[in-house]
DSSP file (Angstrom, degrees, kcal/mol; ACC not computed):
  #  RESIDUE AA STRUCTURE BP1 BP2  ACC     N-H-->O    O-->H-N    N-H-->O    O-->H-N    TCO  KAPPA ALPHA  PHI   PSI    X-CA   Y-CA   Z-CA
    1    1 A M              0   0    0      0, 0.0     3,-0.1     0, 0.0    17,-0.1   0.000 360.0 360.0 360.0 140.8    3.4  -88.0   11.4
    2    2 A G        -     0   0    0      1,-0.2    16,-0.2    15,-0.1     2,-0.1  -0.124 360.0 -67.7 -91.8-173.3    1.4  -88.1    8.2
    3    3 A W        -     0   0    0     14,-0.1     2,-0.3    12,-0.1    14,-0.2  -0.443  51.4-175.0 -72.6 146.7   -1.7  -86.3    6.9
    4    4 A K  E     -A   16   0A   0     12,-2.0    12,-2.8    -2,-0.1     2,-0.2  -0.965  32.7 -90.9-140.7 159.1   -5.0  -87.1    8.6
    5    5 A L  E     -A   15   0A   0     -2,-0.3    10,-0.3    10,-0.2     2,-0.2  -0.465  51.4-103.5 -68.2 139.7   -8.7  -86.2    8.1
    6    6 A L        -     0   0    0      8,-2.8     2,-0.3    -2,-0.2     8,-0.2  -0.431  44.7-171.5 -65.2 132.8   -9.7  -83.1    9.9
    7    7 A E        +     0   0    0     -2,-0.2     2,-0.3     4,-0.1     3,-0.3  -0.850  34.1  49.7-123.3 160.9  -11.8  -83.9   13.0
    8    8 A G  S    S-     0   0    0     -2,-0.3    -2,-0.0     1,-0.2     0, 0.0  -0.814 104.3 -22.1 118.8-154.9  -13.7  -81.8   15.4
    9    9 A D  S    S+     0   0    0     -2,-0.3     2,-1.6     1,-0.1    -1,-0.2   0.755 109.8  87.8 -67.5 -25.8  -16.3  -79.1   15.2
   10   10 A D        -     0   0    0     -3,-0.3     2,-2.0     1,-0.1    -1,-0.1  -0.579  67.3-163.5 -80.8  87.0  -15.4  -78.2   11.7
   11   11 A N        +     0   0    0     -2,-1.6     2,-0.3     2,-0.1    -1,-0.1  -0.487  45.5 107.9 -78.3  79.9  -17.6  -80.6    9.8
   12   12 A R  S    S-     0   0    0     -2,-2.0     2,-0.7    -6,-0.2    -6,-0.1  -0.976  76.9 -95.8-150.0 159.5  -15.9  -80.5    6.4
   13   13 A D        +     0   0    0     51,-0.4    47,-0.3    -2,-0.3     2,-0.3  -0.710  67.2 128.3 -80.9 113.8  -13.7  -82.6    4.2
   14   14 A A        -     0   0    0     -2,-0.7    -8,-2.8    -8,-0.2     2,-0.3  -0.979  47.1-134.6-158.8 157.8  -10.1  -81.6    4.8
   15   15 A I  E     -AB   5  58A   0     43,-2.2    43,-2.9    -2,-0.3     2,-0.3  -0.894  22.9-169.4-116.2 152.7   -6.8  -83.0    5.6
   16   16 A C  E     +AB   4  57A   0    -12,-2.8   -12,-2.0    -2,-0.3     2,-0.3  -0.966  10.2 174.3-142.2 156.8   -4.4  -81.6    8.2
   17   17 A K  E     - B   0  56A   0     39,-2.0    39,-3.0    -2,-0.3     2,-0.5  -0.976  22.2-138.6-158.3 147.0   -0.8  -82.1    9.3
   18   18 A T  E     - B   0  55A   0     -2,-0.3     2,-0.4    37,-0.2    37,-0.2  -0.962  19.0-159.6-111.6 123.8    1.6  -80.4   11.8
   19   19 A Y  E     - B   0  54A   0     35,-3.0    35,-2.3    -2,-0.5     2,-0.4  -0.811   1.0-160.2 -99.8 141.4    5.2  -80.0   10.6
   20   20 A S  E     - B   0  53A   0     -2,-0.4    33,-0.2    33,-0.2     2,-0.2  -0.991  12.5-177.1-124.0 127.5    8.0  -79.4   13.1
   21   21 A F        -     0   0    0     31,-2.6    31,-0.1    -2,-0.4     3,-0.1  -0.579  41.2 -99.2-115.4 177.3   11.3  -77.9   12.0
   22   22 A V  S    S-     0   0    0     -2,-0.2     2,-0.3     1,-0.1    30,-0.1   0.893  94.6 -24.6 -65.1 -41.6   14.6  -77.1   13.7
   23   23 A D  S  > S-     0   0    0     28,-0.1     4,-2.0    29,-0.1     5,-0.2  -0.895  76.5 -77.5-158.6-177.0   13.8  -73.5   14.3
   24   24 A F  H  > S+     0   0    0     -2,-0.3     4,-2.8     1,-0.2     5,-0.2   0.890 122.5  56.5 -62.3 -41.7   11.7  -70.5   13.1
   25   25 A N  H  > S+     0   0    0      1,-0.2     4,-2.3     2,-0.2    -1,-0.2   0.896 108.5  46.8 -60.0 -41.2   14.0  -69.8   10.1
   26   26 A Q  H  > S+     0   0    0      2,-0.2     4,-2.3     1,-0.2    -1,-0.2   0.899 112.5  49.6 -68.6 -40.0   13.5  -73.3    8.8
   27   27 A A  H  X S+     0   0    0     -4,-2.0     4,-2.3     2,-0.2    -2,-0.2   0.911 112.1  49.0 -62.1 -41.6    9.7  -73.1    9.3
   28   28 A W  H  X S+     0   0    0     -4,-2.8     4,-2.2     2,-0.2    -2,-0.2   0.883 108.9  52.2 -66.7 -39.2    9.7  -69.8    7.5
   29   29 A E  H  X S+     0   0    0     -4,-2.3     4,-2.3     2,-0.2    -1,-0.2   0.916 109.1  51.1 -62.4 -42.6   11.7  -71.2    4.6
   30   30 A F  H  X S+     0   0    0     -4,-2.3     4,-2.5     1,-0.2    -2,-0.2   0.937 110.1  48.7 -57.0 -48.6    9.2  -74.0    4.3
   31   31 A M  H  X S+     0   0    0     -4,-2.3     4,-2.5     1,-0.2    -1,-0.2   0.868 109.7  52.8 -63.5 -36.3    6.3  -71.6    4.2
   32   32 A G  H  X S+     0   0    0     -4,-2.2     4,-1.7     2,-0.2    -1,-0.2   0.919 109.6  47.7 -64.2 -43.8    8.1  -69.5    1.6
   33   33 A K  H  X S+     0   0    0     -4,-2.3     4,-1.6     1,-0.2    -2,-0.2   0.915 113.8  47.6 -63.0 -42.9    8.6  -72.5   -0.7
   34   34 A V  H  X S+     0   0    0     -4,-2.5     4,-3.0     1,-0.2    -2,-0.2   0.894 106.5  58.3 -64.8 -39.8    5.0  -73.6   -0.2
   35   35 A A  H  X S+     0   0    0     -4,-2.5     4,-2.2     1,-0.2    -1,-0.2   0.888 104.2  51.3 -59.4 -40.5    3.8  -70.0   -0.9
   36   36 A V  H  X S+     0   0    0     -4,-1.7     4,-2.0     2,-0.2    -1,-0.2   0.938 113.8  43.7 -62.2 -46.9    5.5  -70.0   -4.4
   37   37 A V  H  X S+     0   0    0     -4,-1.6     4,-2.7     1,-0.2     5,-0.2   0.901 111.0  55.3 -65.0 -41.3    3.8  -73.3   -5.3
   38   38 A A  H  X>S+     0   0    0     -4,-3.0     5,-2.0     1,-0.2     4,-1.3   0.898 108.8  47.6 -59.8 -41.5    0.5  -72.2   -3.9
   39   39 A E  H  <5S+     0   0    0     -4,-2.2    -1,-0.2     2,-0.2    -2,-0.2   0.923 112.2  49.3 -65.4 -43.6    0.6  -69.1   -6.1
   40   40 A E  H  <5S+     0   0    0     -4,-2.0    -2,-0.2     1,-0.2    -1,-0.2   0.894 119.1  38.3 -61.3 -40.2    1.5  -71.2   -9.2
   41   41 A M  H  <5S-     0   0    0     -4,-2.7    -1,-0.2     2,-0.2    -2,-0.2   0.631 101.1-132.7 -83.3 -15.0   -1.4  -73.6   -8.4
   42   42 A E  T  <5S+     0   0    0     -4,-1.3     2,-0.4    -5,-0.2    -3,-0.2   0.917  72.2 119.5  54.9  44.4   -3.8  -70.9   -7.3
   43   43 A H      < -     0   0    0     -5,-2.0    -1,-0.2    -6,-0.2    -2,-0.2  -0.907  47.5-165.3-142.8 107.4   -4.4  -73.2   -4.4
   44   44 A H        -     0   0    0     -2,-0.4    15,-0.2    -3,-0.1     2,-0.1  -0.807  11.1-134.6-109.3 132.5   -3.7  -71.8   -0.9
   45   45 A P        -     0   0    0      0, 0.0     2,-0.6     0, 0.0    13,-0.2  -0.363  15.1-125.6 -76.3 157.5   -3.3  -73.7    2.3
   46   46 A E  E     +C   57   0A   0     11,-2.4    11,-2.9    -2,-0.1     2,-0.3  -0.918  48.0 166.0 -93.6 127.9   -4.8  -72.6    5.6
   47   47 A W  E     -C   56   0A   0     -2,-0.6     2,-0.4     9,-0.2     9,-0.2  -0.973  32.9-158.8-149.1 163.2   -1.9  -72.5    8.1
   48   48 A F  E     -C   55   0A   0      7,-2.0     7,-3.0    -2,-0.3     2,-0.4  -0.997  14.5-161.1-142.2 132.1   -0.8  -71.4   11.5
   49   49 A N  E     +C   54   0A   0     -2,-0.4     2,-0.4     5,-0.2     5,-0.2  -0.966  15.5 170.1-124.5 130.5    2.9  -70.9   12.5
   50   50 A V  E >   -C   53   0A   0      3,-2.1     3,-2.8    -2,-0.4     2,-0.2  -0.959  67.1 -59.6-134.4 118.7    4.4  -70.7   16.0
   51   51 A Y  T 3  S-     0   0    0     -2,-0.4   -24,-0.1     1,-0.3   -28,-0.1  -0.247 124.8  -6.1  46.9-107.9    8.2  -70.8   16.2
   52   52 A N  T 3  S+     0   0    0     -2,-0.2   -31,-2.6   -30,-0.1     2,-0.4   0.380 118.0  90.3 -96.7   4.8    9.3  -74.1   14.5
   53   53 A R  E <   -BC  20  50A   0     -3,-2.8    -3,-2.1   -33,-0.2     2,-0.4  -0.852  49.1-173.9-109.5 135.4    5.8  -75.5   14.1
   54   54 A V  E     -BC  19  49A   0    -35,-2.3   -35,-3.0    -2,-0.4     2,-0.5  -0.974   8.2-161.4-127.4 115.9    3.5  -75.1   11.0
   55   55 A E  E     -BC  18  48A   0     -7,-3.0    -7,-2.0    -2,-0.4     2,-0.4  -0.857  15.3-167.8 -97.6 127.9    0.0  -76.5   11.2
   56   56 A V  E     -BC  17  47A   0    -39,-3.0   -39,-2.0    -2,-0.5     2,-0.4  -0.933  16.4-172.7-123.5 138.6   -1.6  -77.0    7.8
   57   57 A T  E     -BC  16  46A   0    -11,-2.9   -11,-2.4    -2,-0.4     2,-0.5  -1.000  10.3-165.1-125.1 131.8   -5.2  -77.6    6.7
   58   58 A L  E     +B   15   0A   0    -43,-2.9   -43,-2.2    -2,-0.4     2,-0.3  -0.968  24.1 136.9-119.8 130.8   -5.9  -78.4    3.0
   59   59 A T        -     0   0    0     -2,-0.5     2,-0.6   -15,-0.2     7,-0.2  -0.957  47.3-120.3-158.2 162.2   -9.3  -78.3    1.4
   60   60 A T  B >>> -D   65   0B   0      5,-3.2     5,-2.0   -47,-0.3     3,-0.7  -0.927  16.3-167.5-114.9 109.6  -10.8  -77.0   -1.8
   61   61 A H  T 345S+     0   0    0     -2,-0.6     3,-0.5     1,-0.2    -1,-0.1   0.831  83.7  64.5 -65.2 -33.0  -13.5  -74.5   -1.2
   62   62 A D  T 345S+     0   0    0      1,-0.2    -1,-0.2     2,-0.1    -2,-0.0   0.835 116.3  28.4 -61.4 -32.9  -14.7  -74.6   -4.8
   63   63 A C  T <45S-     0   0    0     -3,-0.7    -1,-0.2     2,-0.3    -2,-0.2   0.344 107.0-123.4-109.7   5.8  -15.8  -78.2   -4.5
   64   64 A N  T  <5S+     0   0    0     -4,-0.6   -51,-0.4    -3,-0.5     2,-0.3   0.882  84.2  31.1  57.0  41.9  -16.5  -78.0   -0.7
   65   65 A G  B   <S-D   60   0B   0     -5,-2.0    -5,-3.2   -53,-0.1    -2,-0.3  -0.950 104.3 -24.5 174.6-154.9  -14.1  -80.8    0.0
   66   66 A L        +     0   0    0     -2,-0.3     2,-0.3    -7,-0.2    -7,-0.1  -0.572  52.4 175.4 -86.9 147.8  -10.9  -82.5   -1.0
   67   67 A S    >>  -     0   0    0     -2,-0.2     4,-1.4     1,-0.0     3,-0.6  -0.858  49.6 -93.7-138.9 175.0   -9.6  -82.4   -4.6
   68   68 A T  H 3> S+     0   0    0     -2,-0.3     4,-2.7     1,-0.2     5,-0.2   0.807 122.0  64.8 -62.0 -28.2   -6.5  -83.5   -6.5
   69   69 A N  H 3> S+     0   0    0      1,-0.2     4,-2.6     2,-0.2    -1,-0.2   0.893  99.9  51.4 -59.9 -39.2   -5.0  -80.1   -5.8
   70   70 A D  H <> S+     0   0    0     -3,-0.6     4,-2.5     2,-0.2    -1,-0.2   0.912 111.5  46.0 -64.8 -42.2   -5.0  -80.9   -2.1
   71   71 A I  H  X S+     0   0    0     -4,-1.4     4,-2.4     2,-0.2    -2,-0.2   0.914 113.5  49.2 -67.3 -42.9   -3.2  -84.2   -2.7
   72   72 A E  H  X S+     0   0    0     -4,-2.7     4,-2.1     2,-0.2    -2,-0.2   0.916 113.4  46.8 -62.0 -43.5   -0.7  -82.5   -5.0
   73   73 A M  H  X S+     0   0    0     -4,-2.6     4,-2.6     2,-0.2    -2,-0.2   0.911 110.9  52.0 -65.7 -42.7   -0.1  -79.7   -2.5
   74   74 A A  H  X S+     0   0    0     -4,-2.5     4,-2.2     1,-0.2    -2,-0.2   0.914 110.3  48.7 -60.0 -43.6    0.3  -82.2    0.4
   75   75 A N  H  X S+     0   0    0     -4,-2.4     4,-1.9     1,-0.2    -1,-0.2   0.898 111.4  49.5 -64.0 -40.7    2.9  -84.2   -1.6
   76   76 A K  H  X S+     0   0    0     -4,-2.1     4,-2.3     2,-0.2    -2,-0.2   0.909 110.0  51.1 -65.3 -42.2    4.8  -81.0   -2.4
   77   77 A M  H  X S+     0   0    0     -4,-2.6     4,-2.4     1,-0.2    -2,-0.2   0.911 109.0  50.9 -61.4 -42.2    4.8  -79.9    1.2
   78   78 A D  H  X S+     0   0    0     -4,-2.2     4,-2.3     2,-0.2    -1,-0.2   0.878 108.7  52.3 -64.0 -37.1    6.1  -83.3    2.3
   79   79 A E  H  X S+     0   0    0     -4,-1.9     4,-2.6     2,-0.2    -2,-0.2   0.933 109.9  48.3 -61.5 -46.3    8.9  -83.0   -0.3
   80   80 A F  H  X S+     0   0    0     -4,-2.3     4,-2.7     1,-0.2     5,-0.2   0.902 110.0  52.4 -62.0 -41.2    9.9  -79.6    1.0
   81   81 A E  H  X S+     0   0    0     -4,-2.4     4,-2.6     1,-0.2     5,-0.2   0.940 110.6  47.4 -59.1 -47.5    9.9  -81.0    4.6
   82   82 A T  H  X S+     0   0    0     -4,-2.3     4,-1.5     1,-0.2     6,-0.3   0.920 112.8  49.1 -61.1 -45.3   12.2  -83.8    3.6
   83   83 A Q  H  <>S+     0   0    0     -4,-2.6     5,-3.2     1,-0.2     6,-0.4   0.937 114.7  44.2 -59.4 -48.4   14.6  -81.4    1.7
   84   84 A L  H ><5S+     0   0    0     -4,-2.7     3,-1.0     1,-0.2     5,-0.2   0.908 113.8  47.8 -67.5 -42.7   14.8  -79.0    4.6
   85   85 A L  H 3<5S+     0   0    0     -4,-2.6    -1,-0.2     1,-0.3    -2,-0.2   0.728 112.7  49.8 -73.9 -20.1   15.2  -81.5    7.4
   86   86 A S  T 3<5S-     0   0    0     -4,-1.5    -1,-0.3    -5,-0.2    -2,-0.2   0.423 118.4-111.0 -94.7   1.3   17.9  -83.4    5.4
   87   87 A G  T < 5S+     0   0    0     -3,-1.0    -3,-0.2    -4,-0.3    -2,-0.1   0.688  84.7 120.1  80.9  19.4   19.8  -80.1    4.8
   88   88 A Q      <       0   0    0     -5,-3.2    -4,-0.2    -6,-0.3    -5,-0.1   0.069 360.0 360.0-101.4  23.2   19.0  -80.1    1.0
   89   89 A S              0   0    0     -6,-0.4    -1,-0.2    -5,-0.2    -5,-0.1   0.542 360.0 360.0 -51.6 360.0   17.2  -76.7    1.0
């Protein structure tokens, strides 16, 4: 499933996606890879993890909405997901 606009009570411009991995270790590895990129970009996701699931929301607080940083981060996260699920970690 791809990225979608955030819906609900939180009336703000953001995109969200839920990733599902094989197990907790794979989800944690994904989060570690994202954390390195987030620090380099100085752009940090909002996320929530339970076992093999990672729920992510991306928005840019400085511009009160979406920015190219969000799109770049989303693309990088999707790359990491593909690598991990195909066994190319």
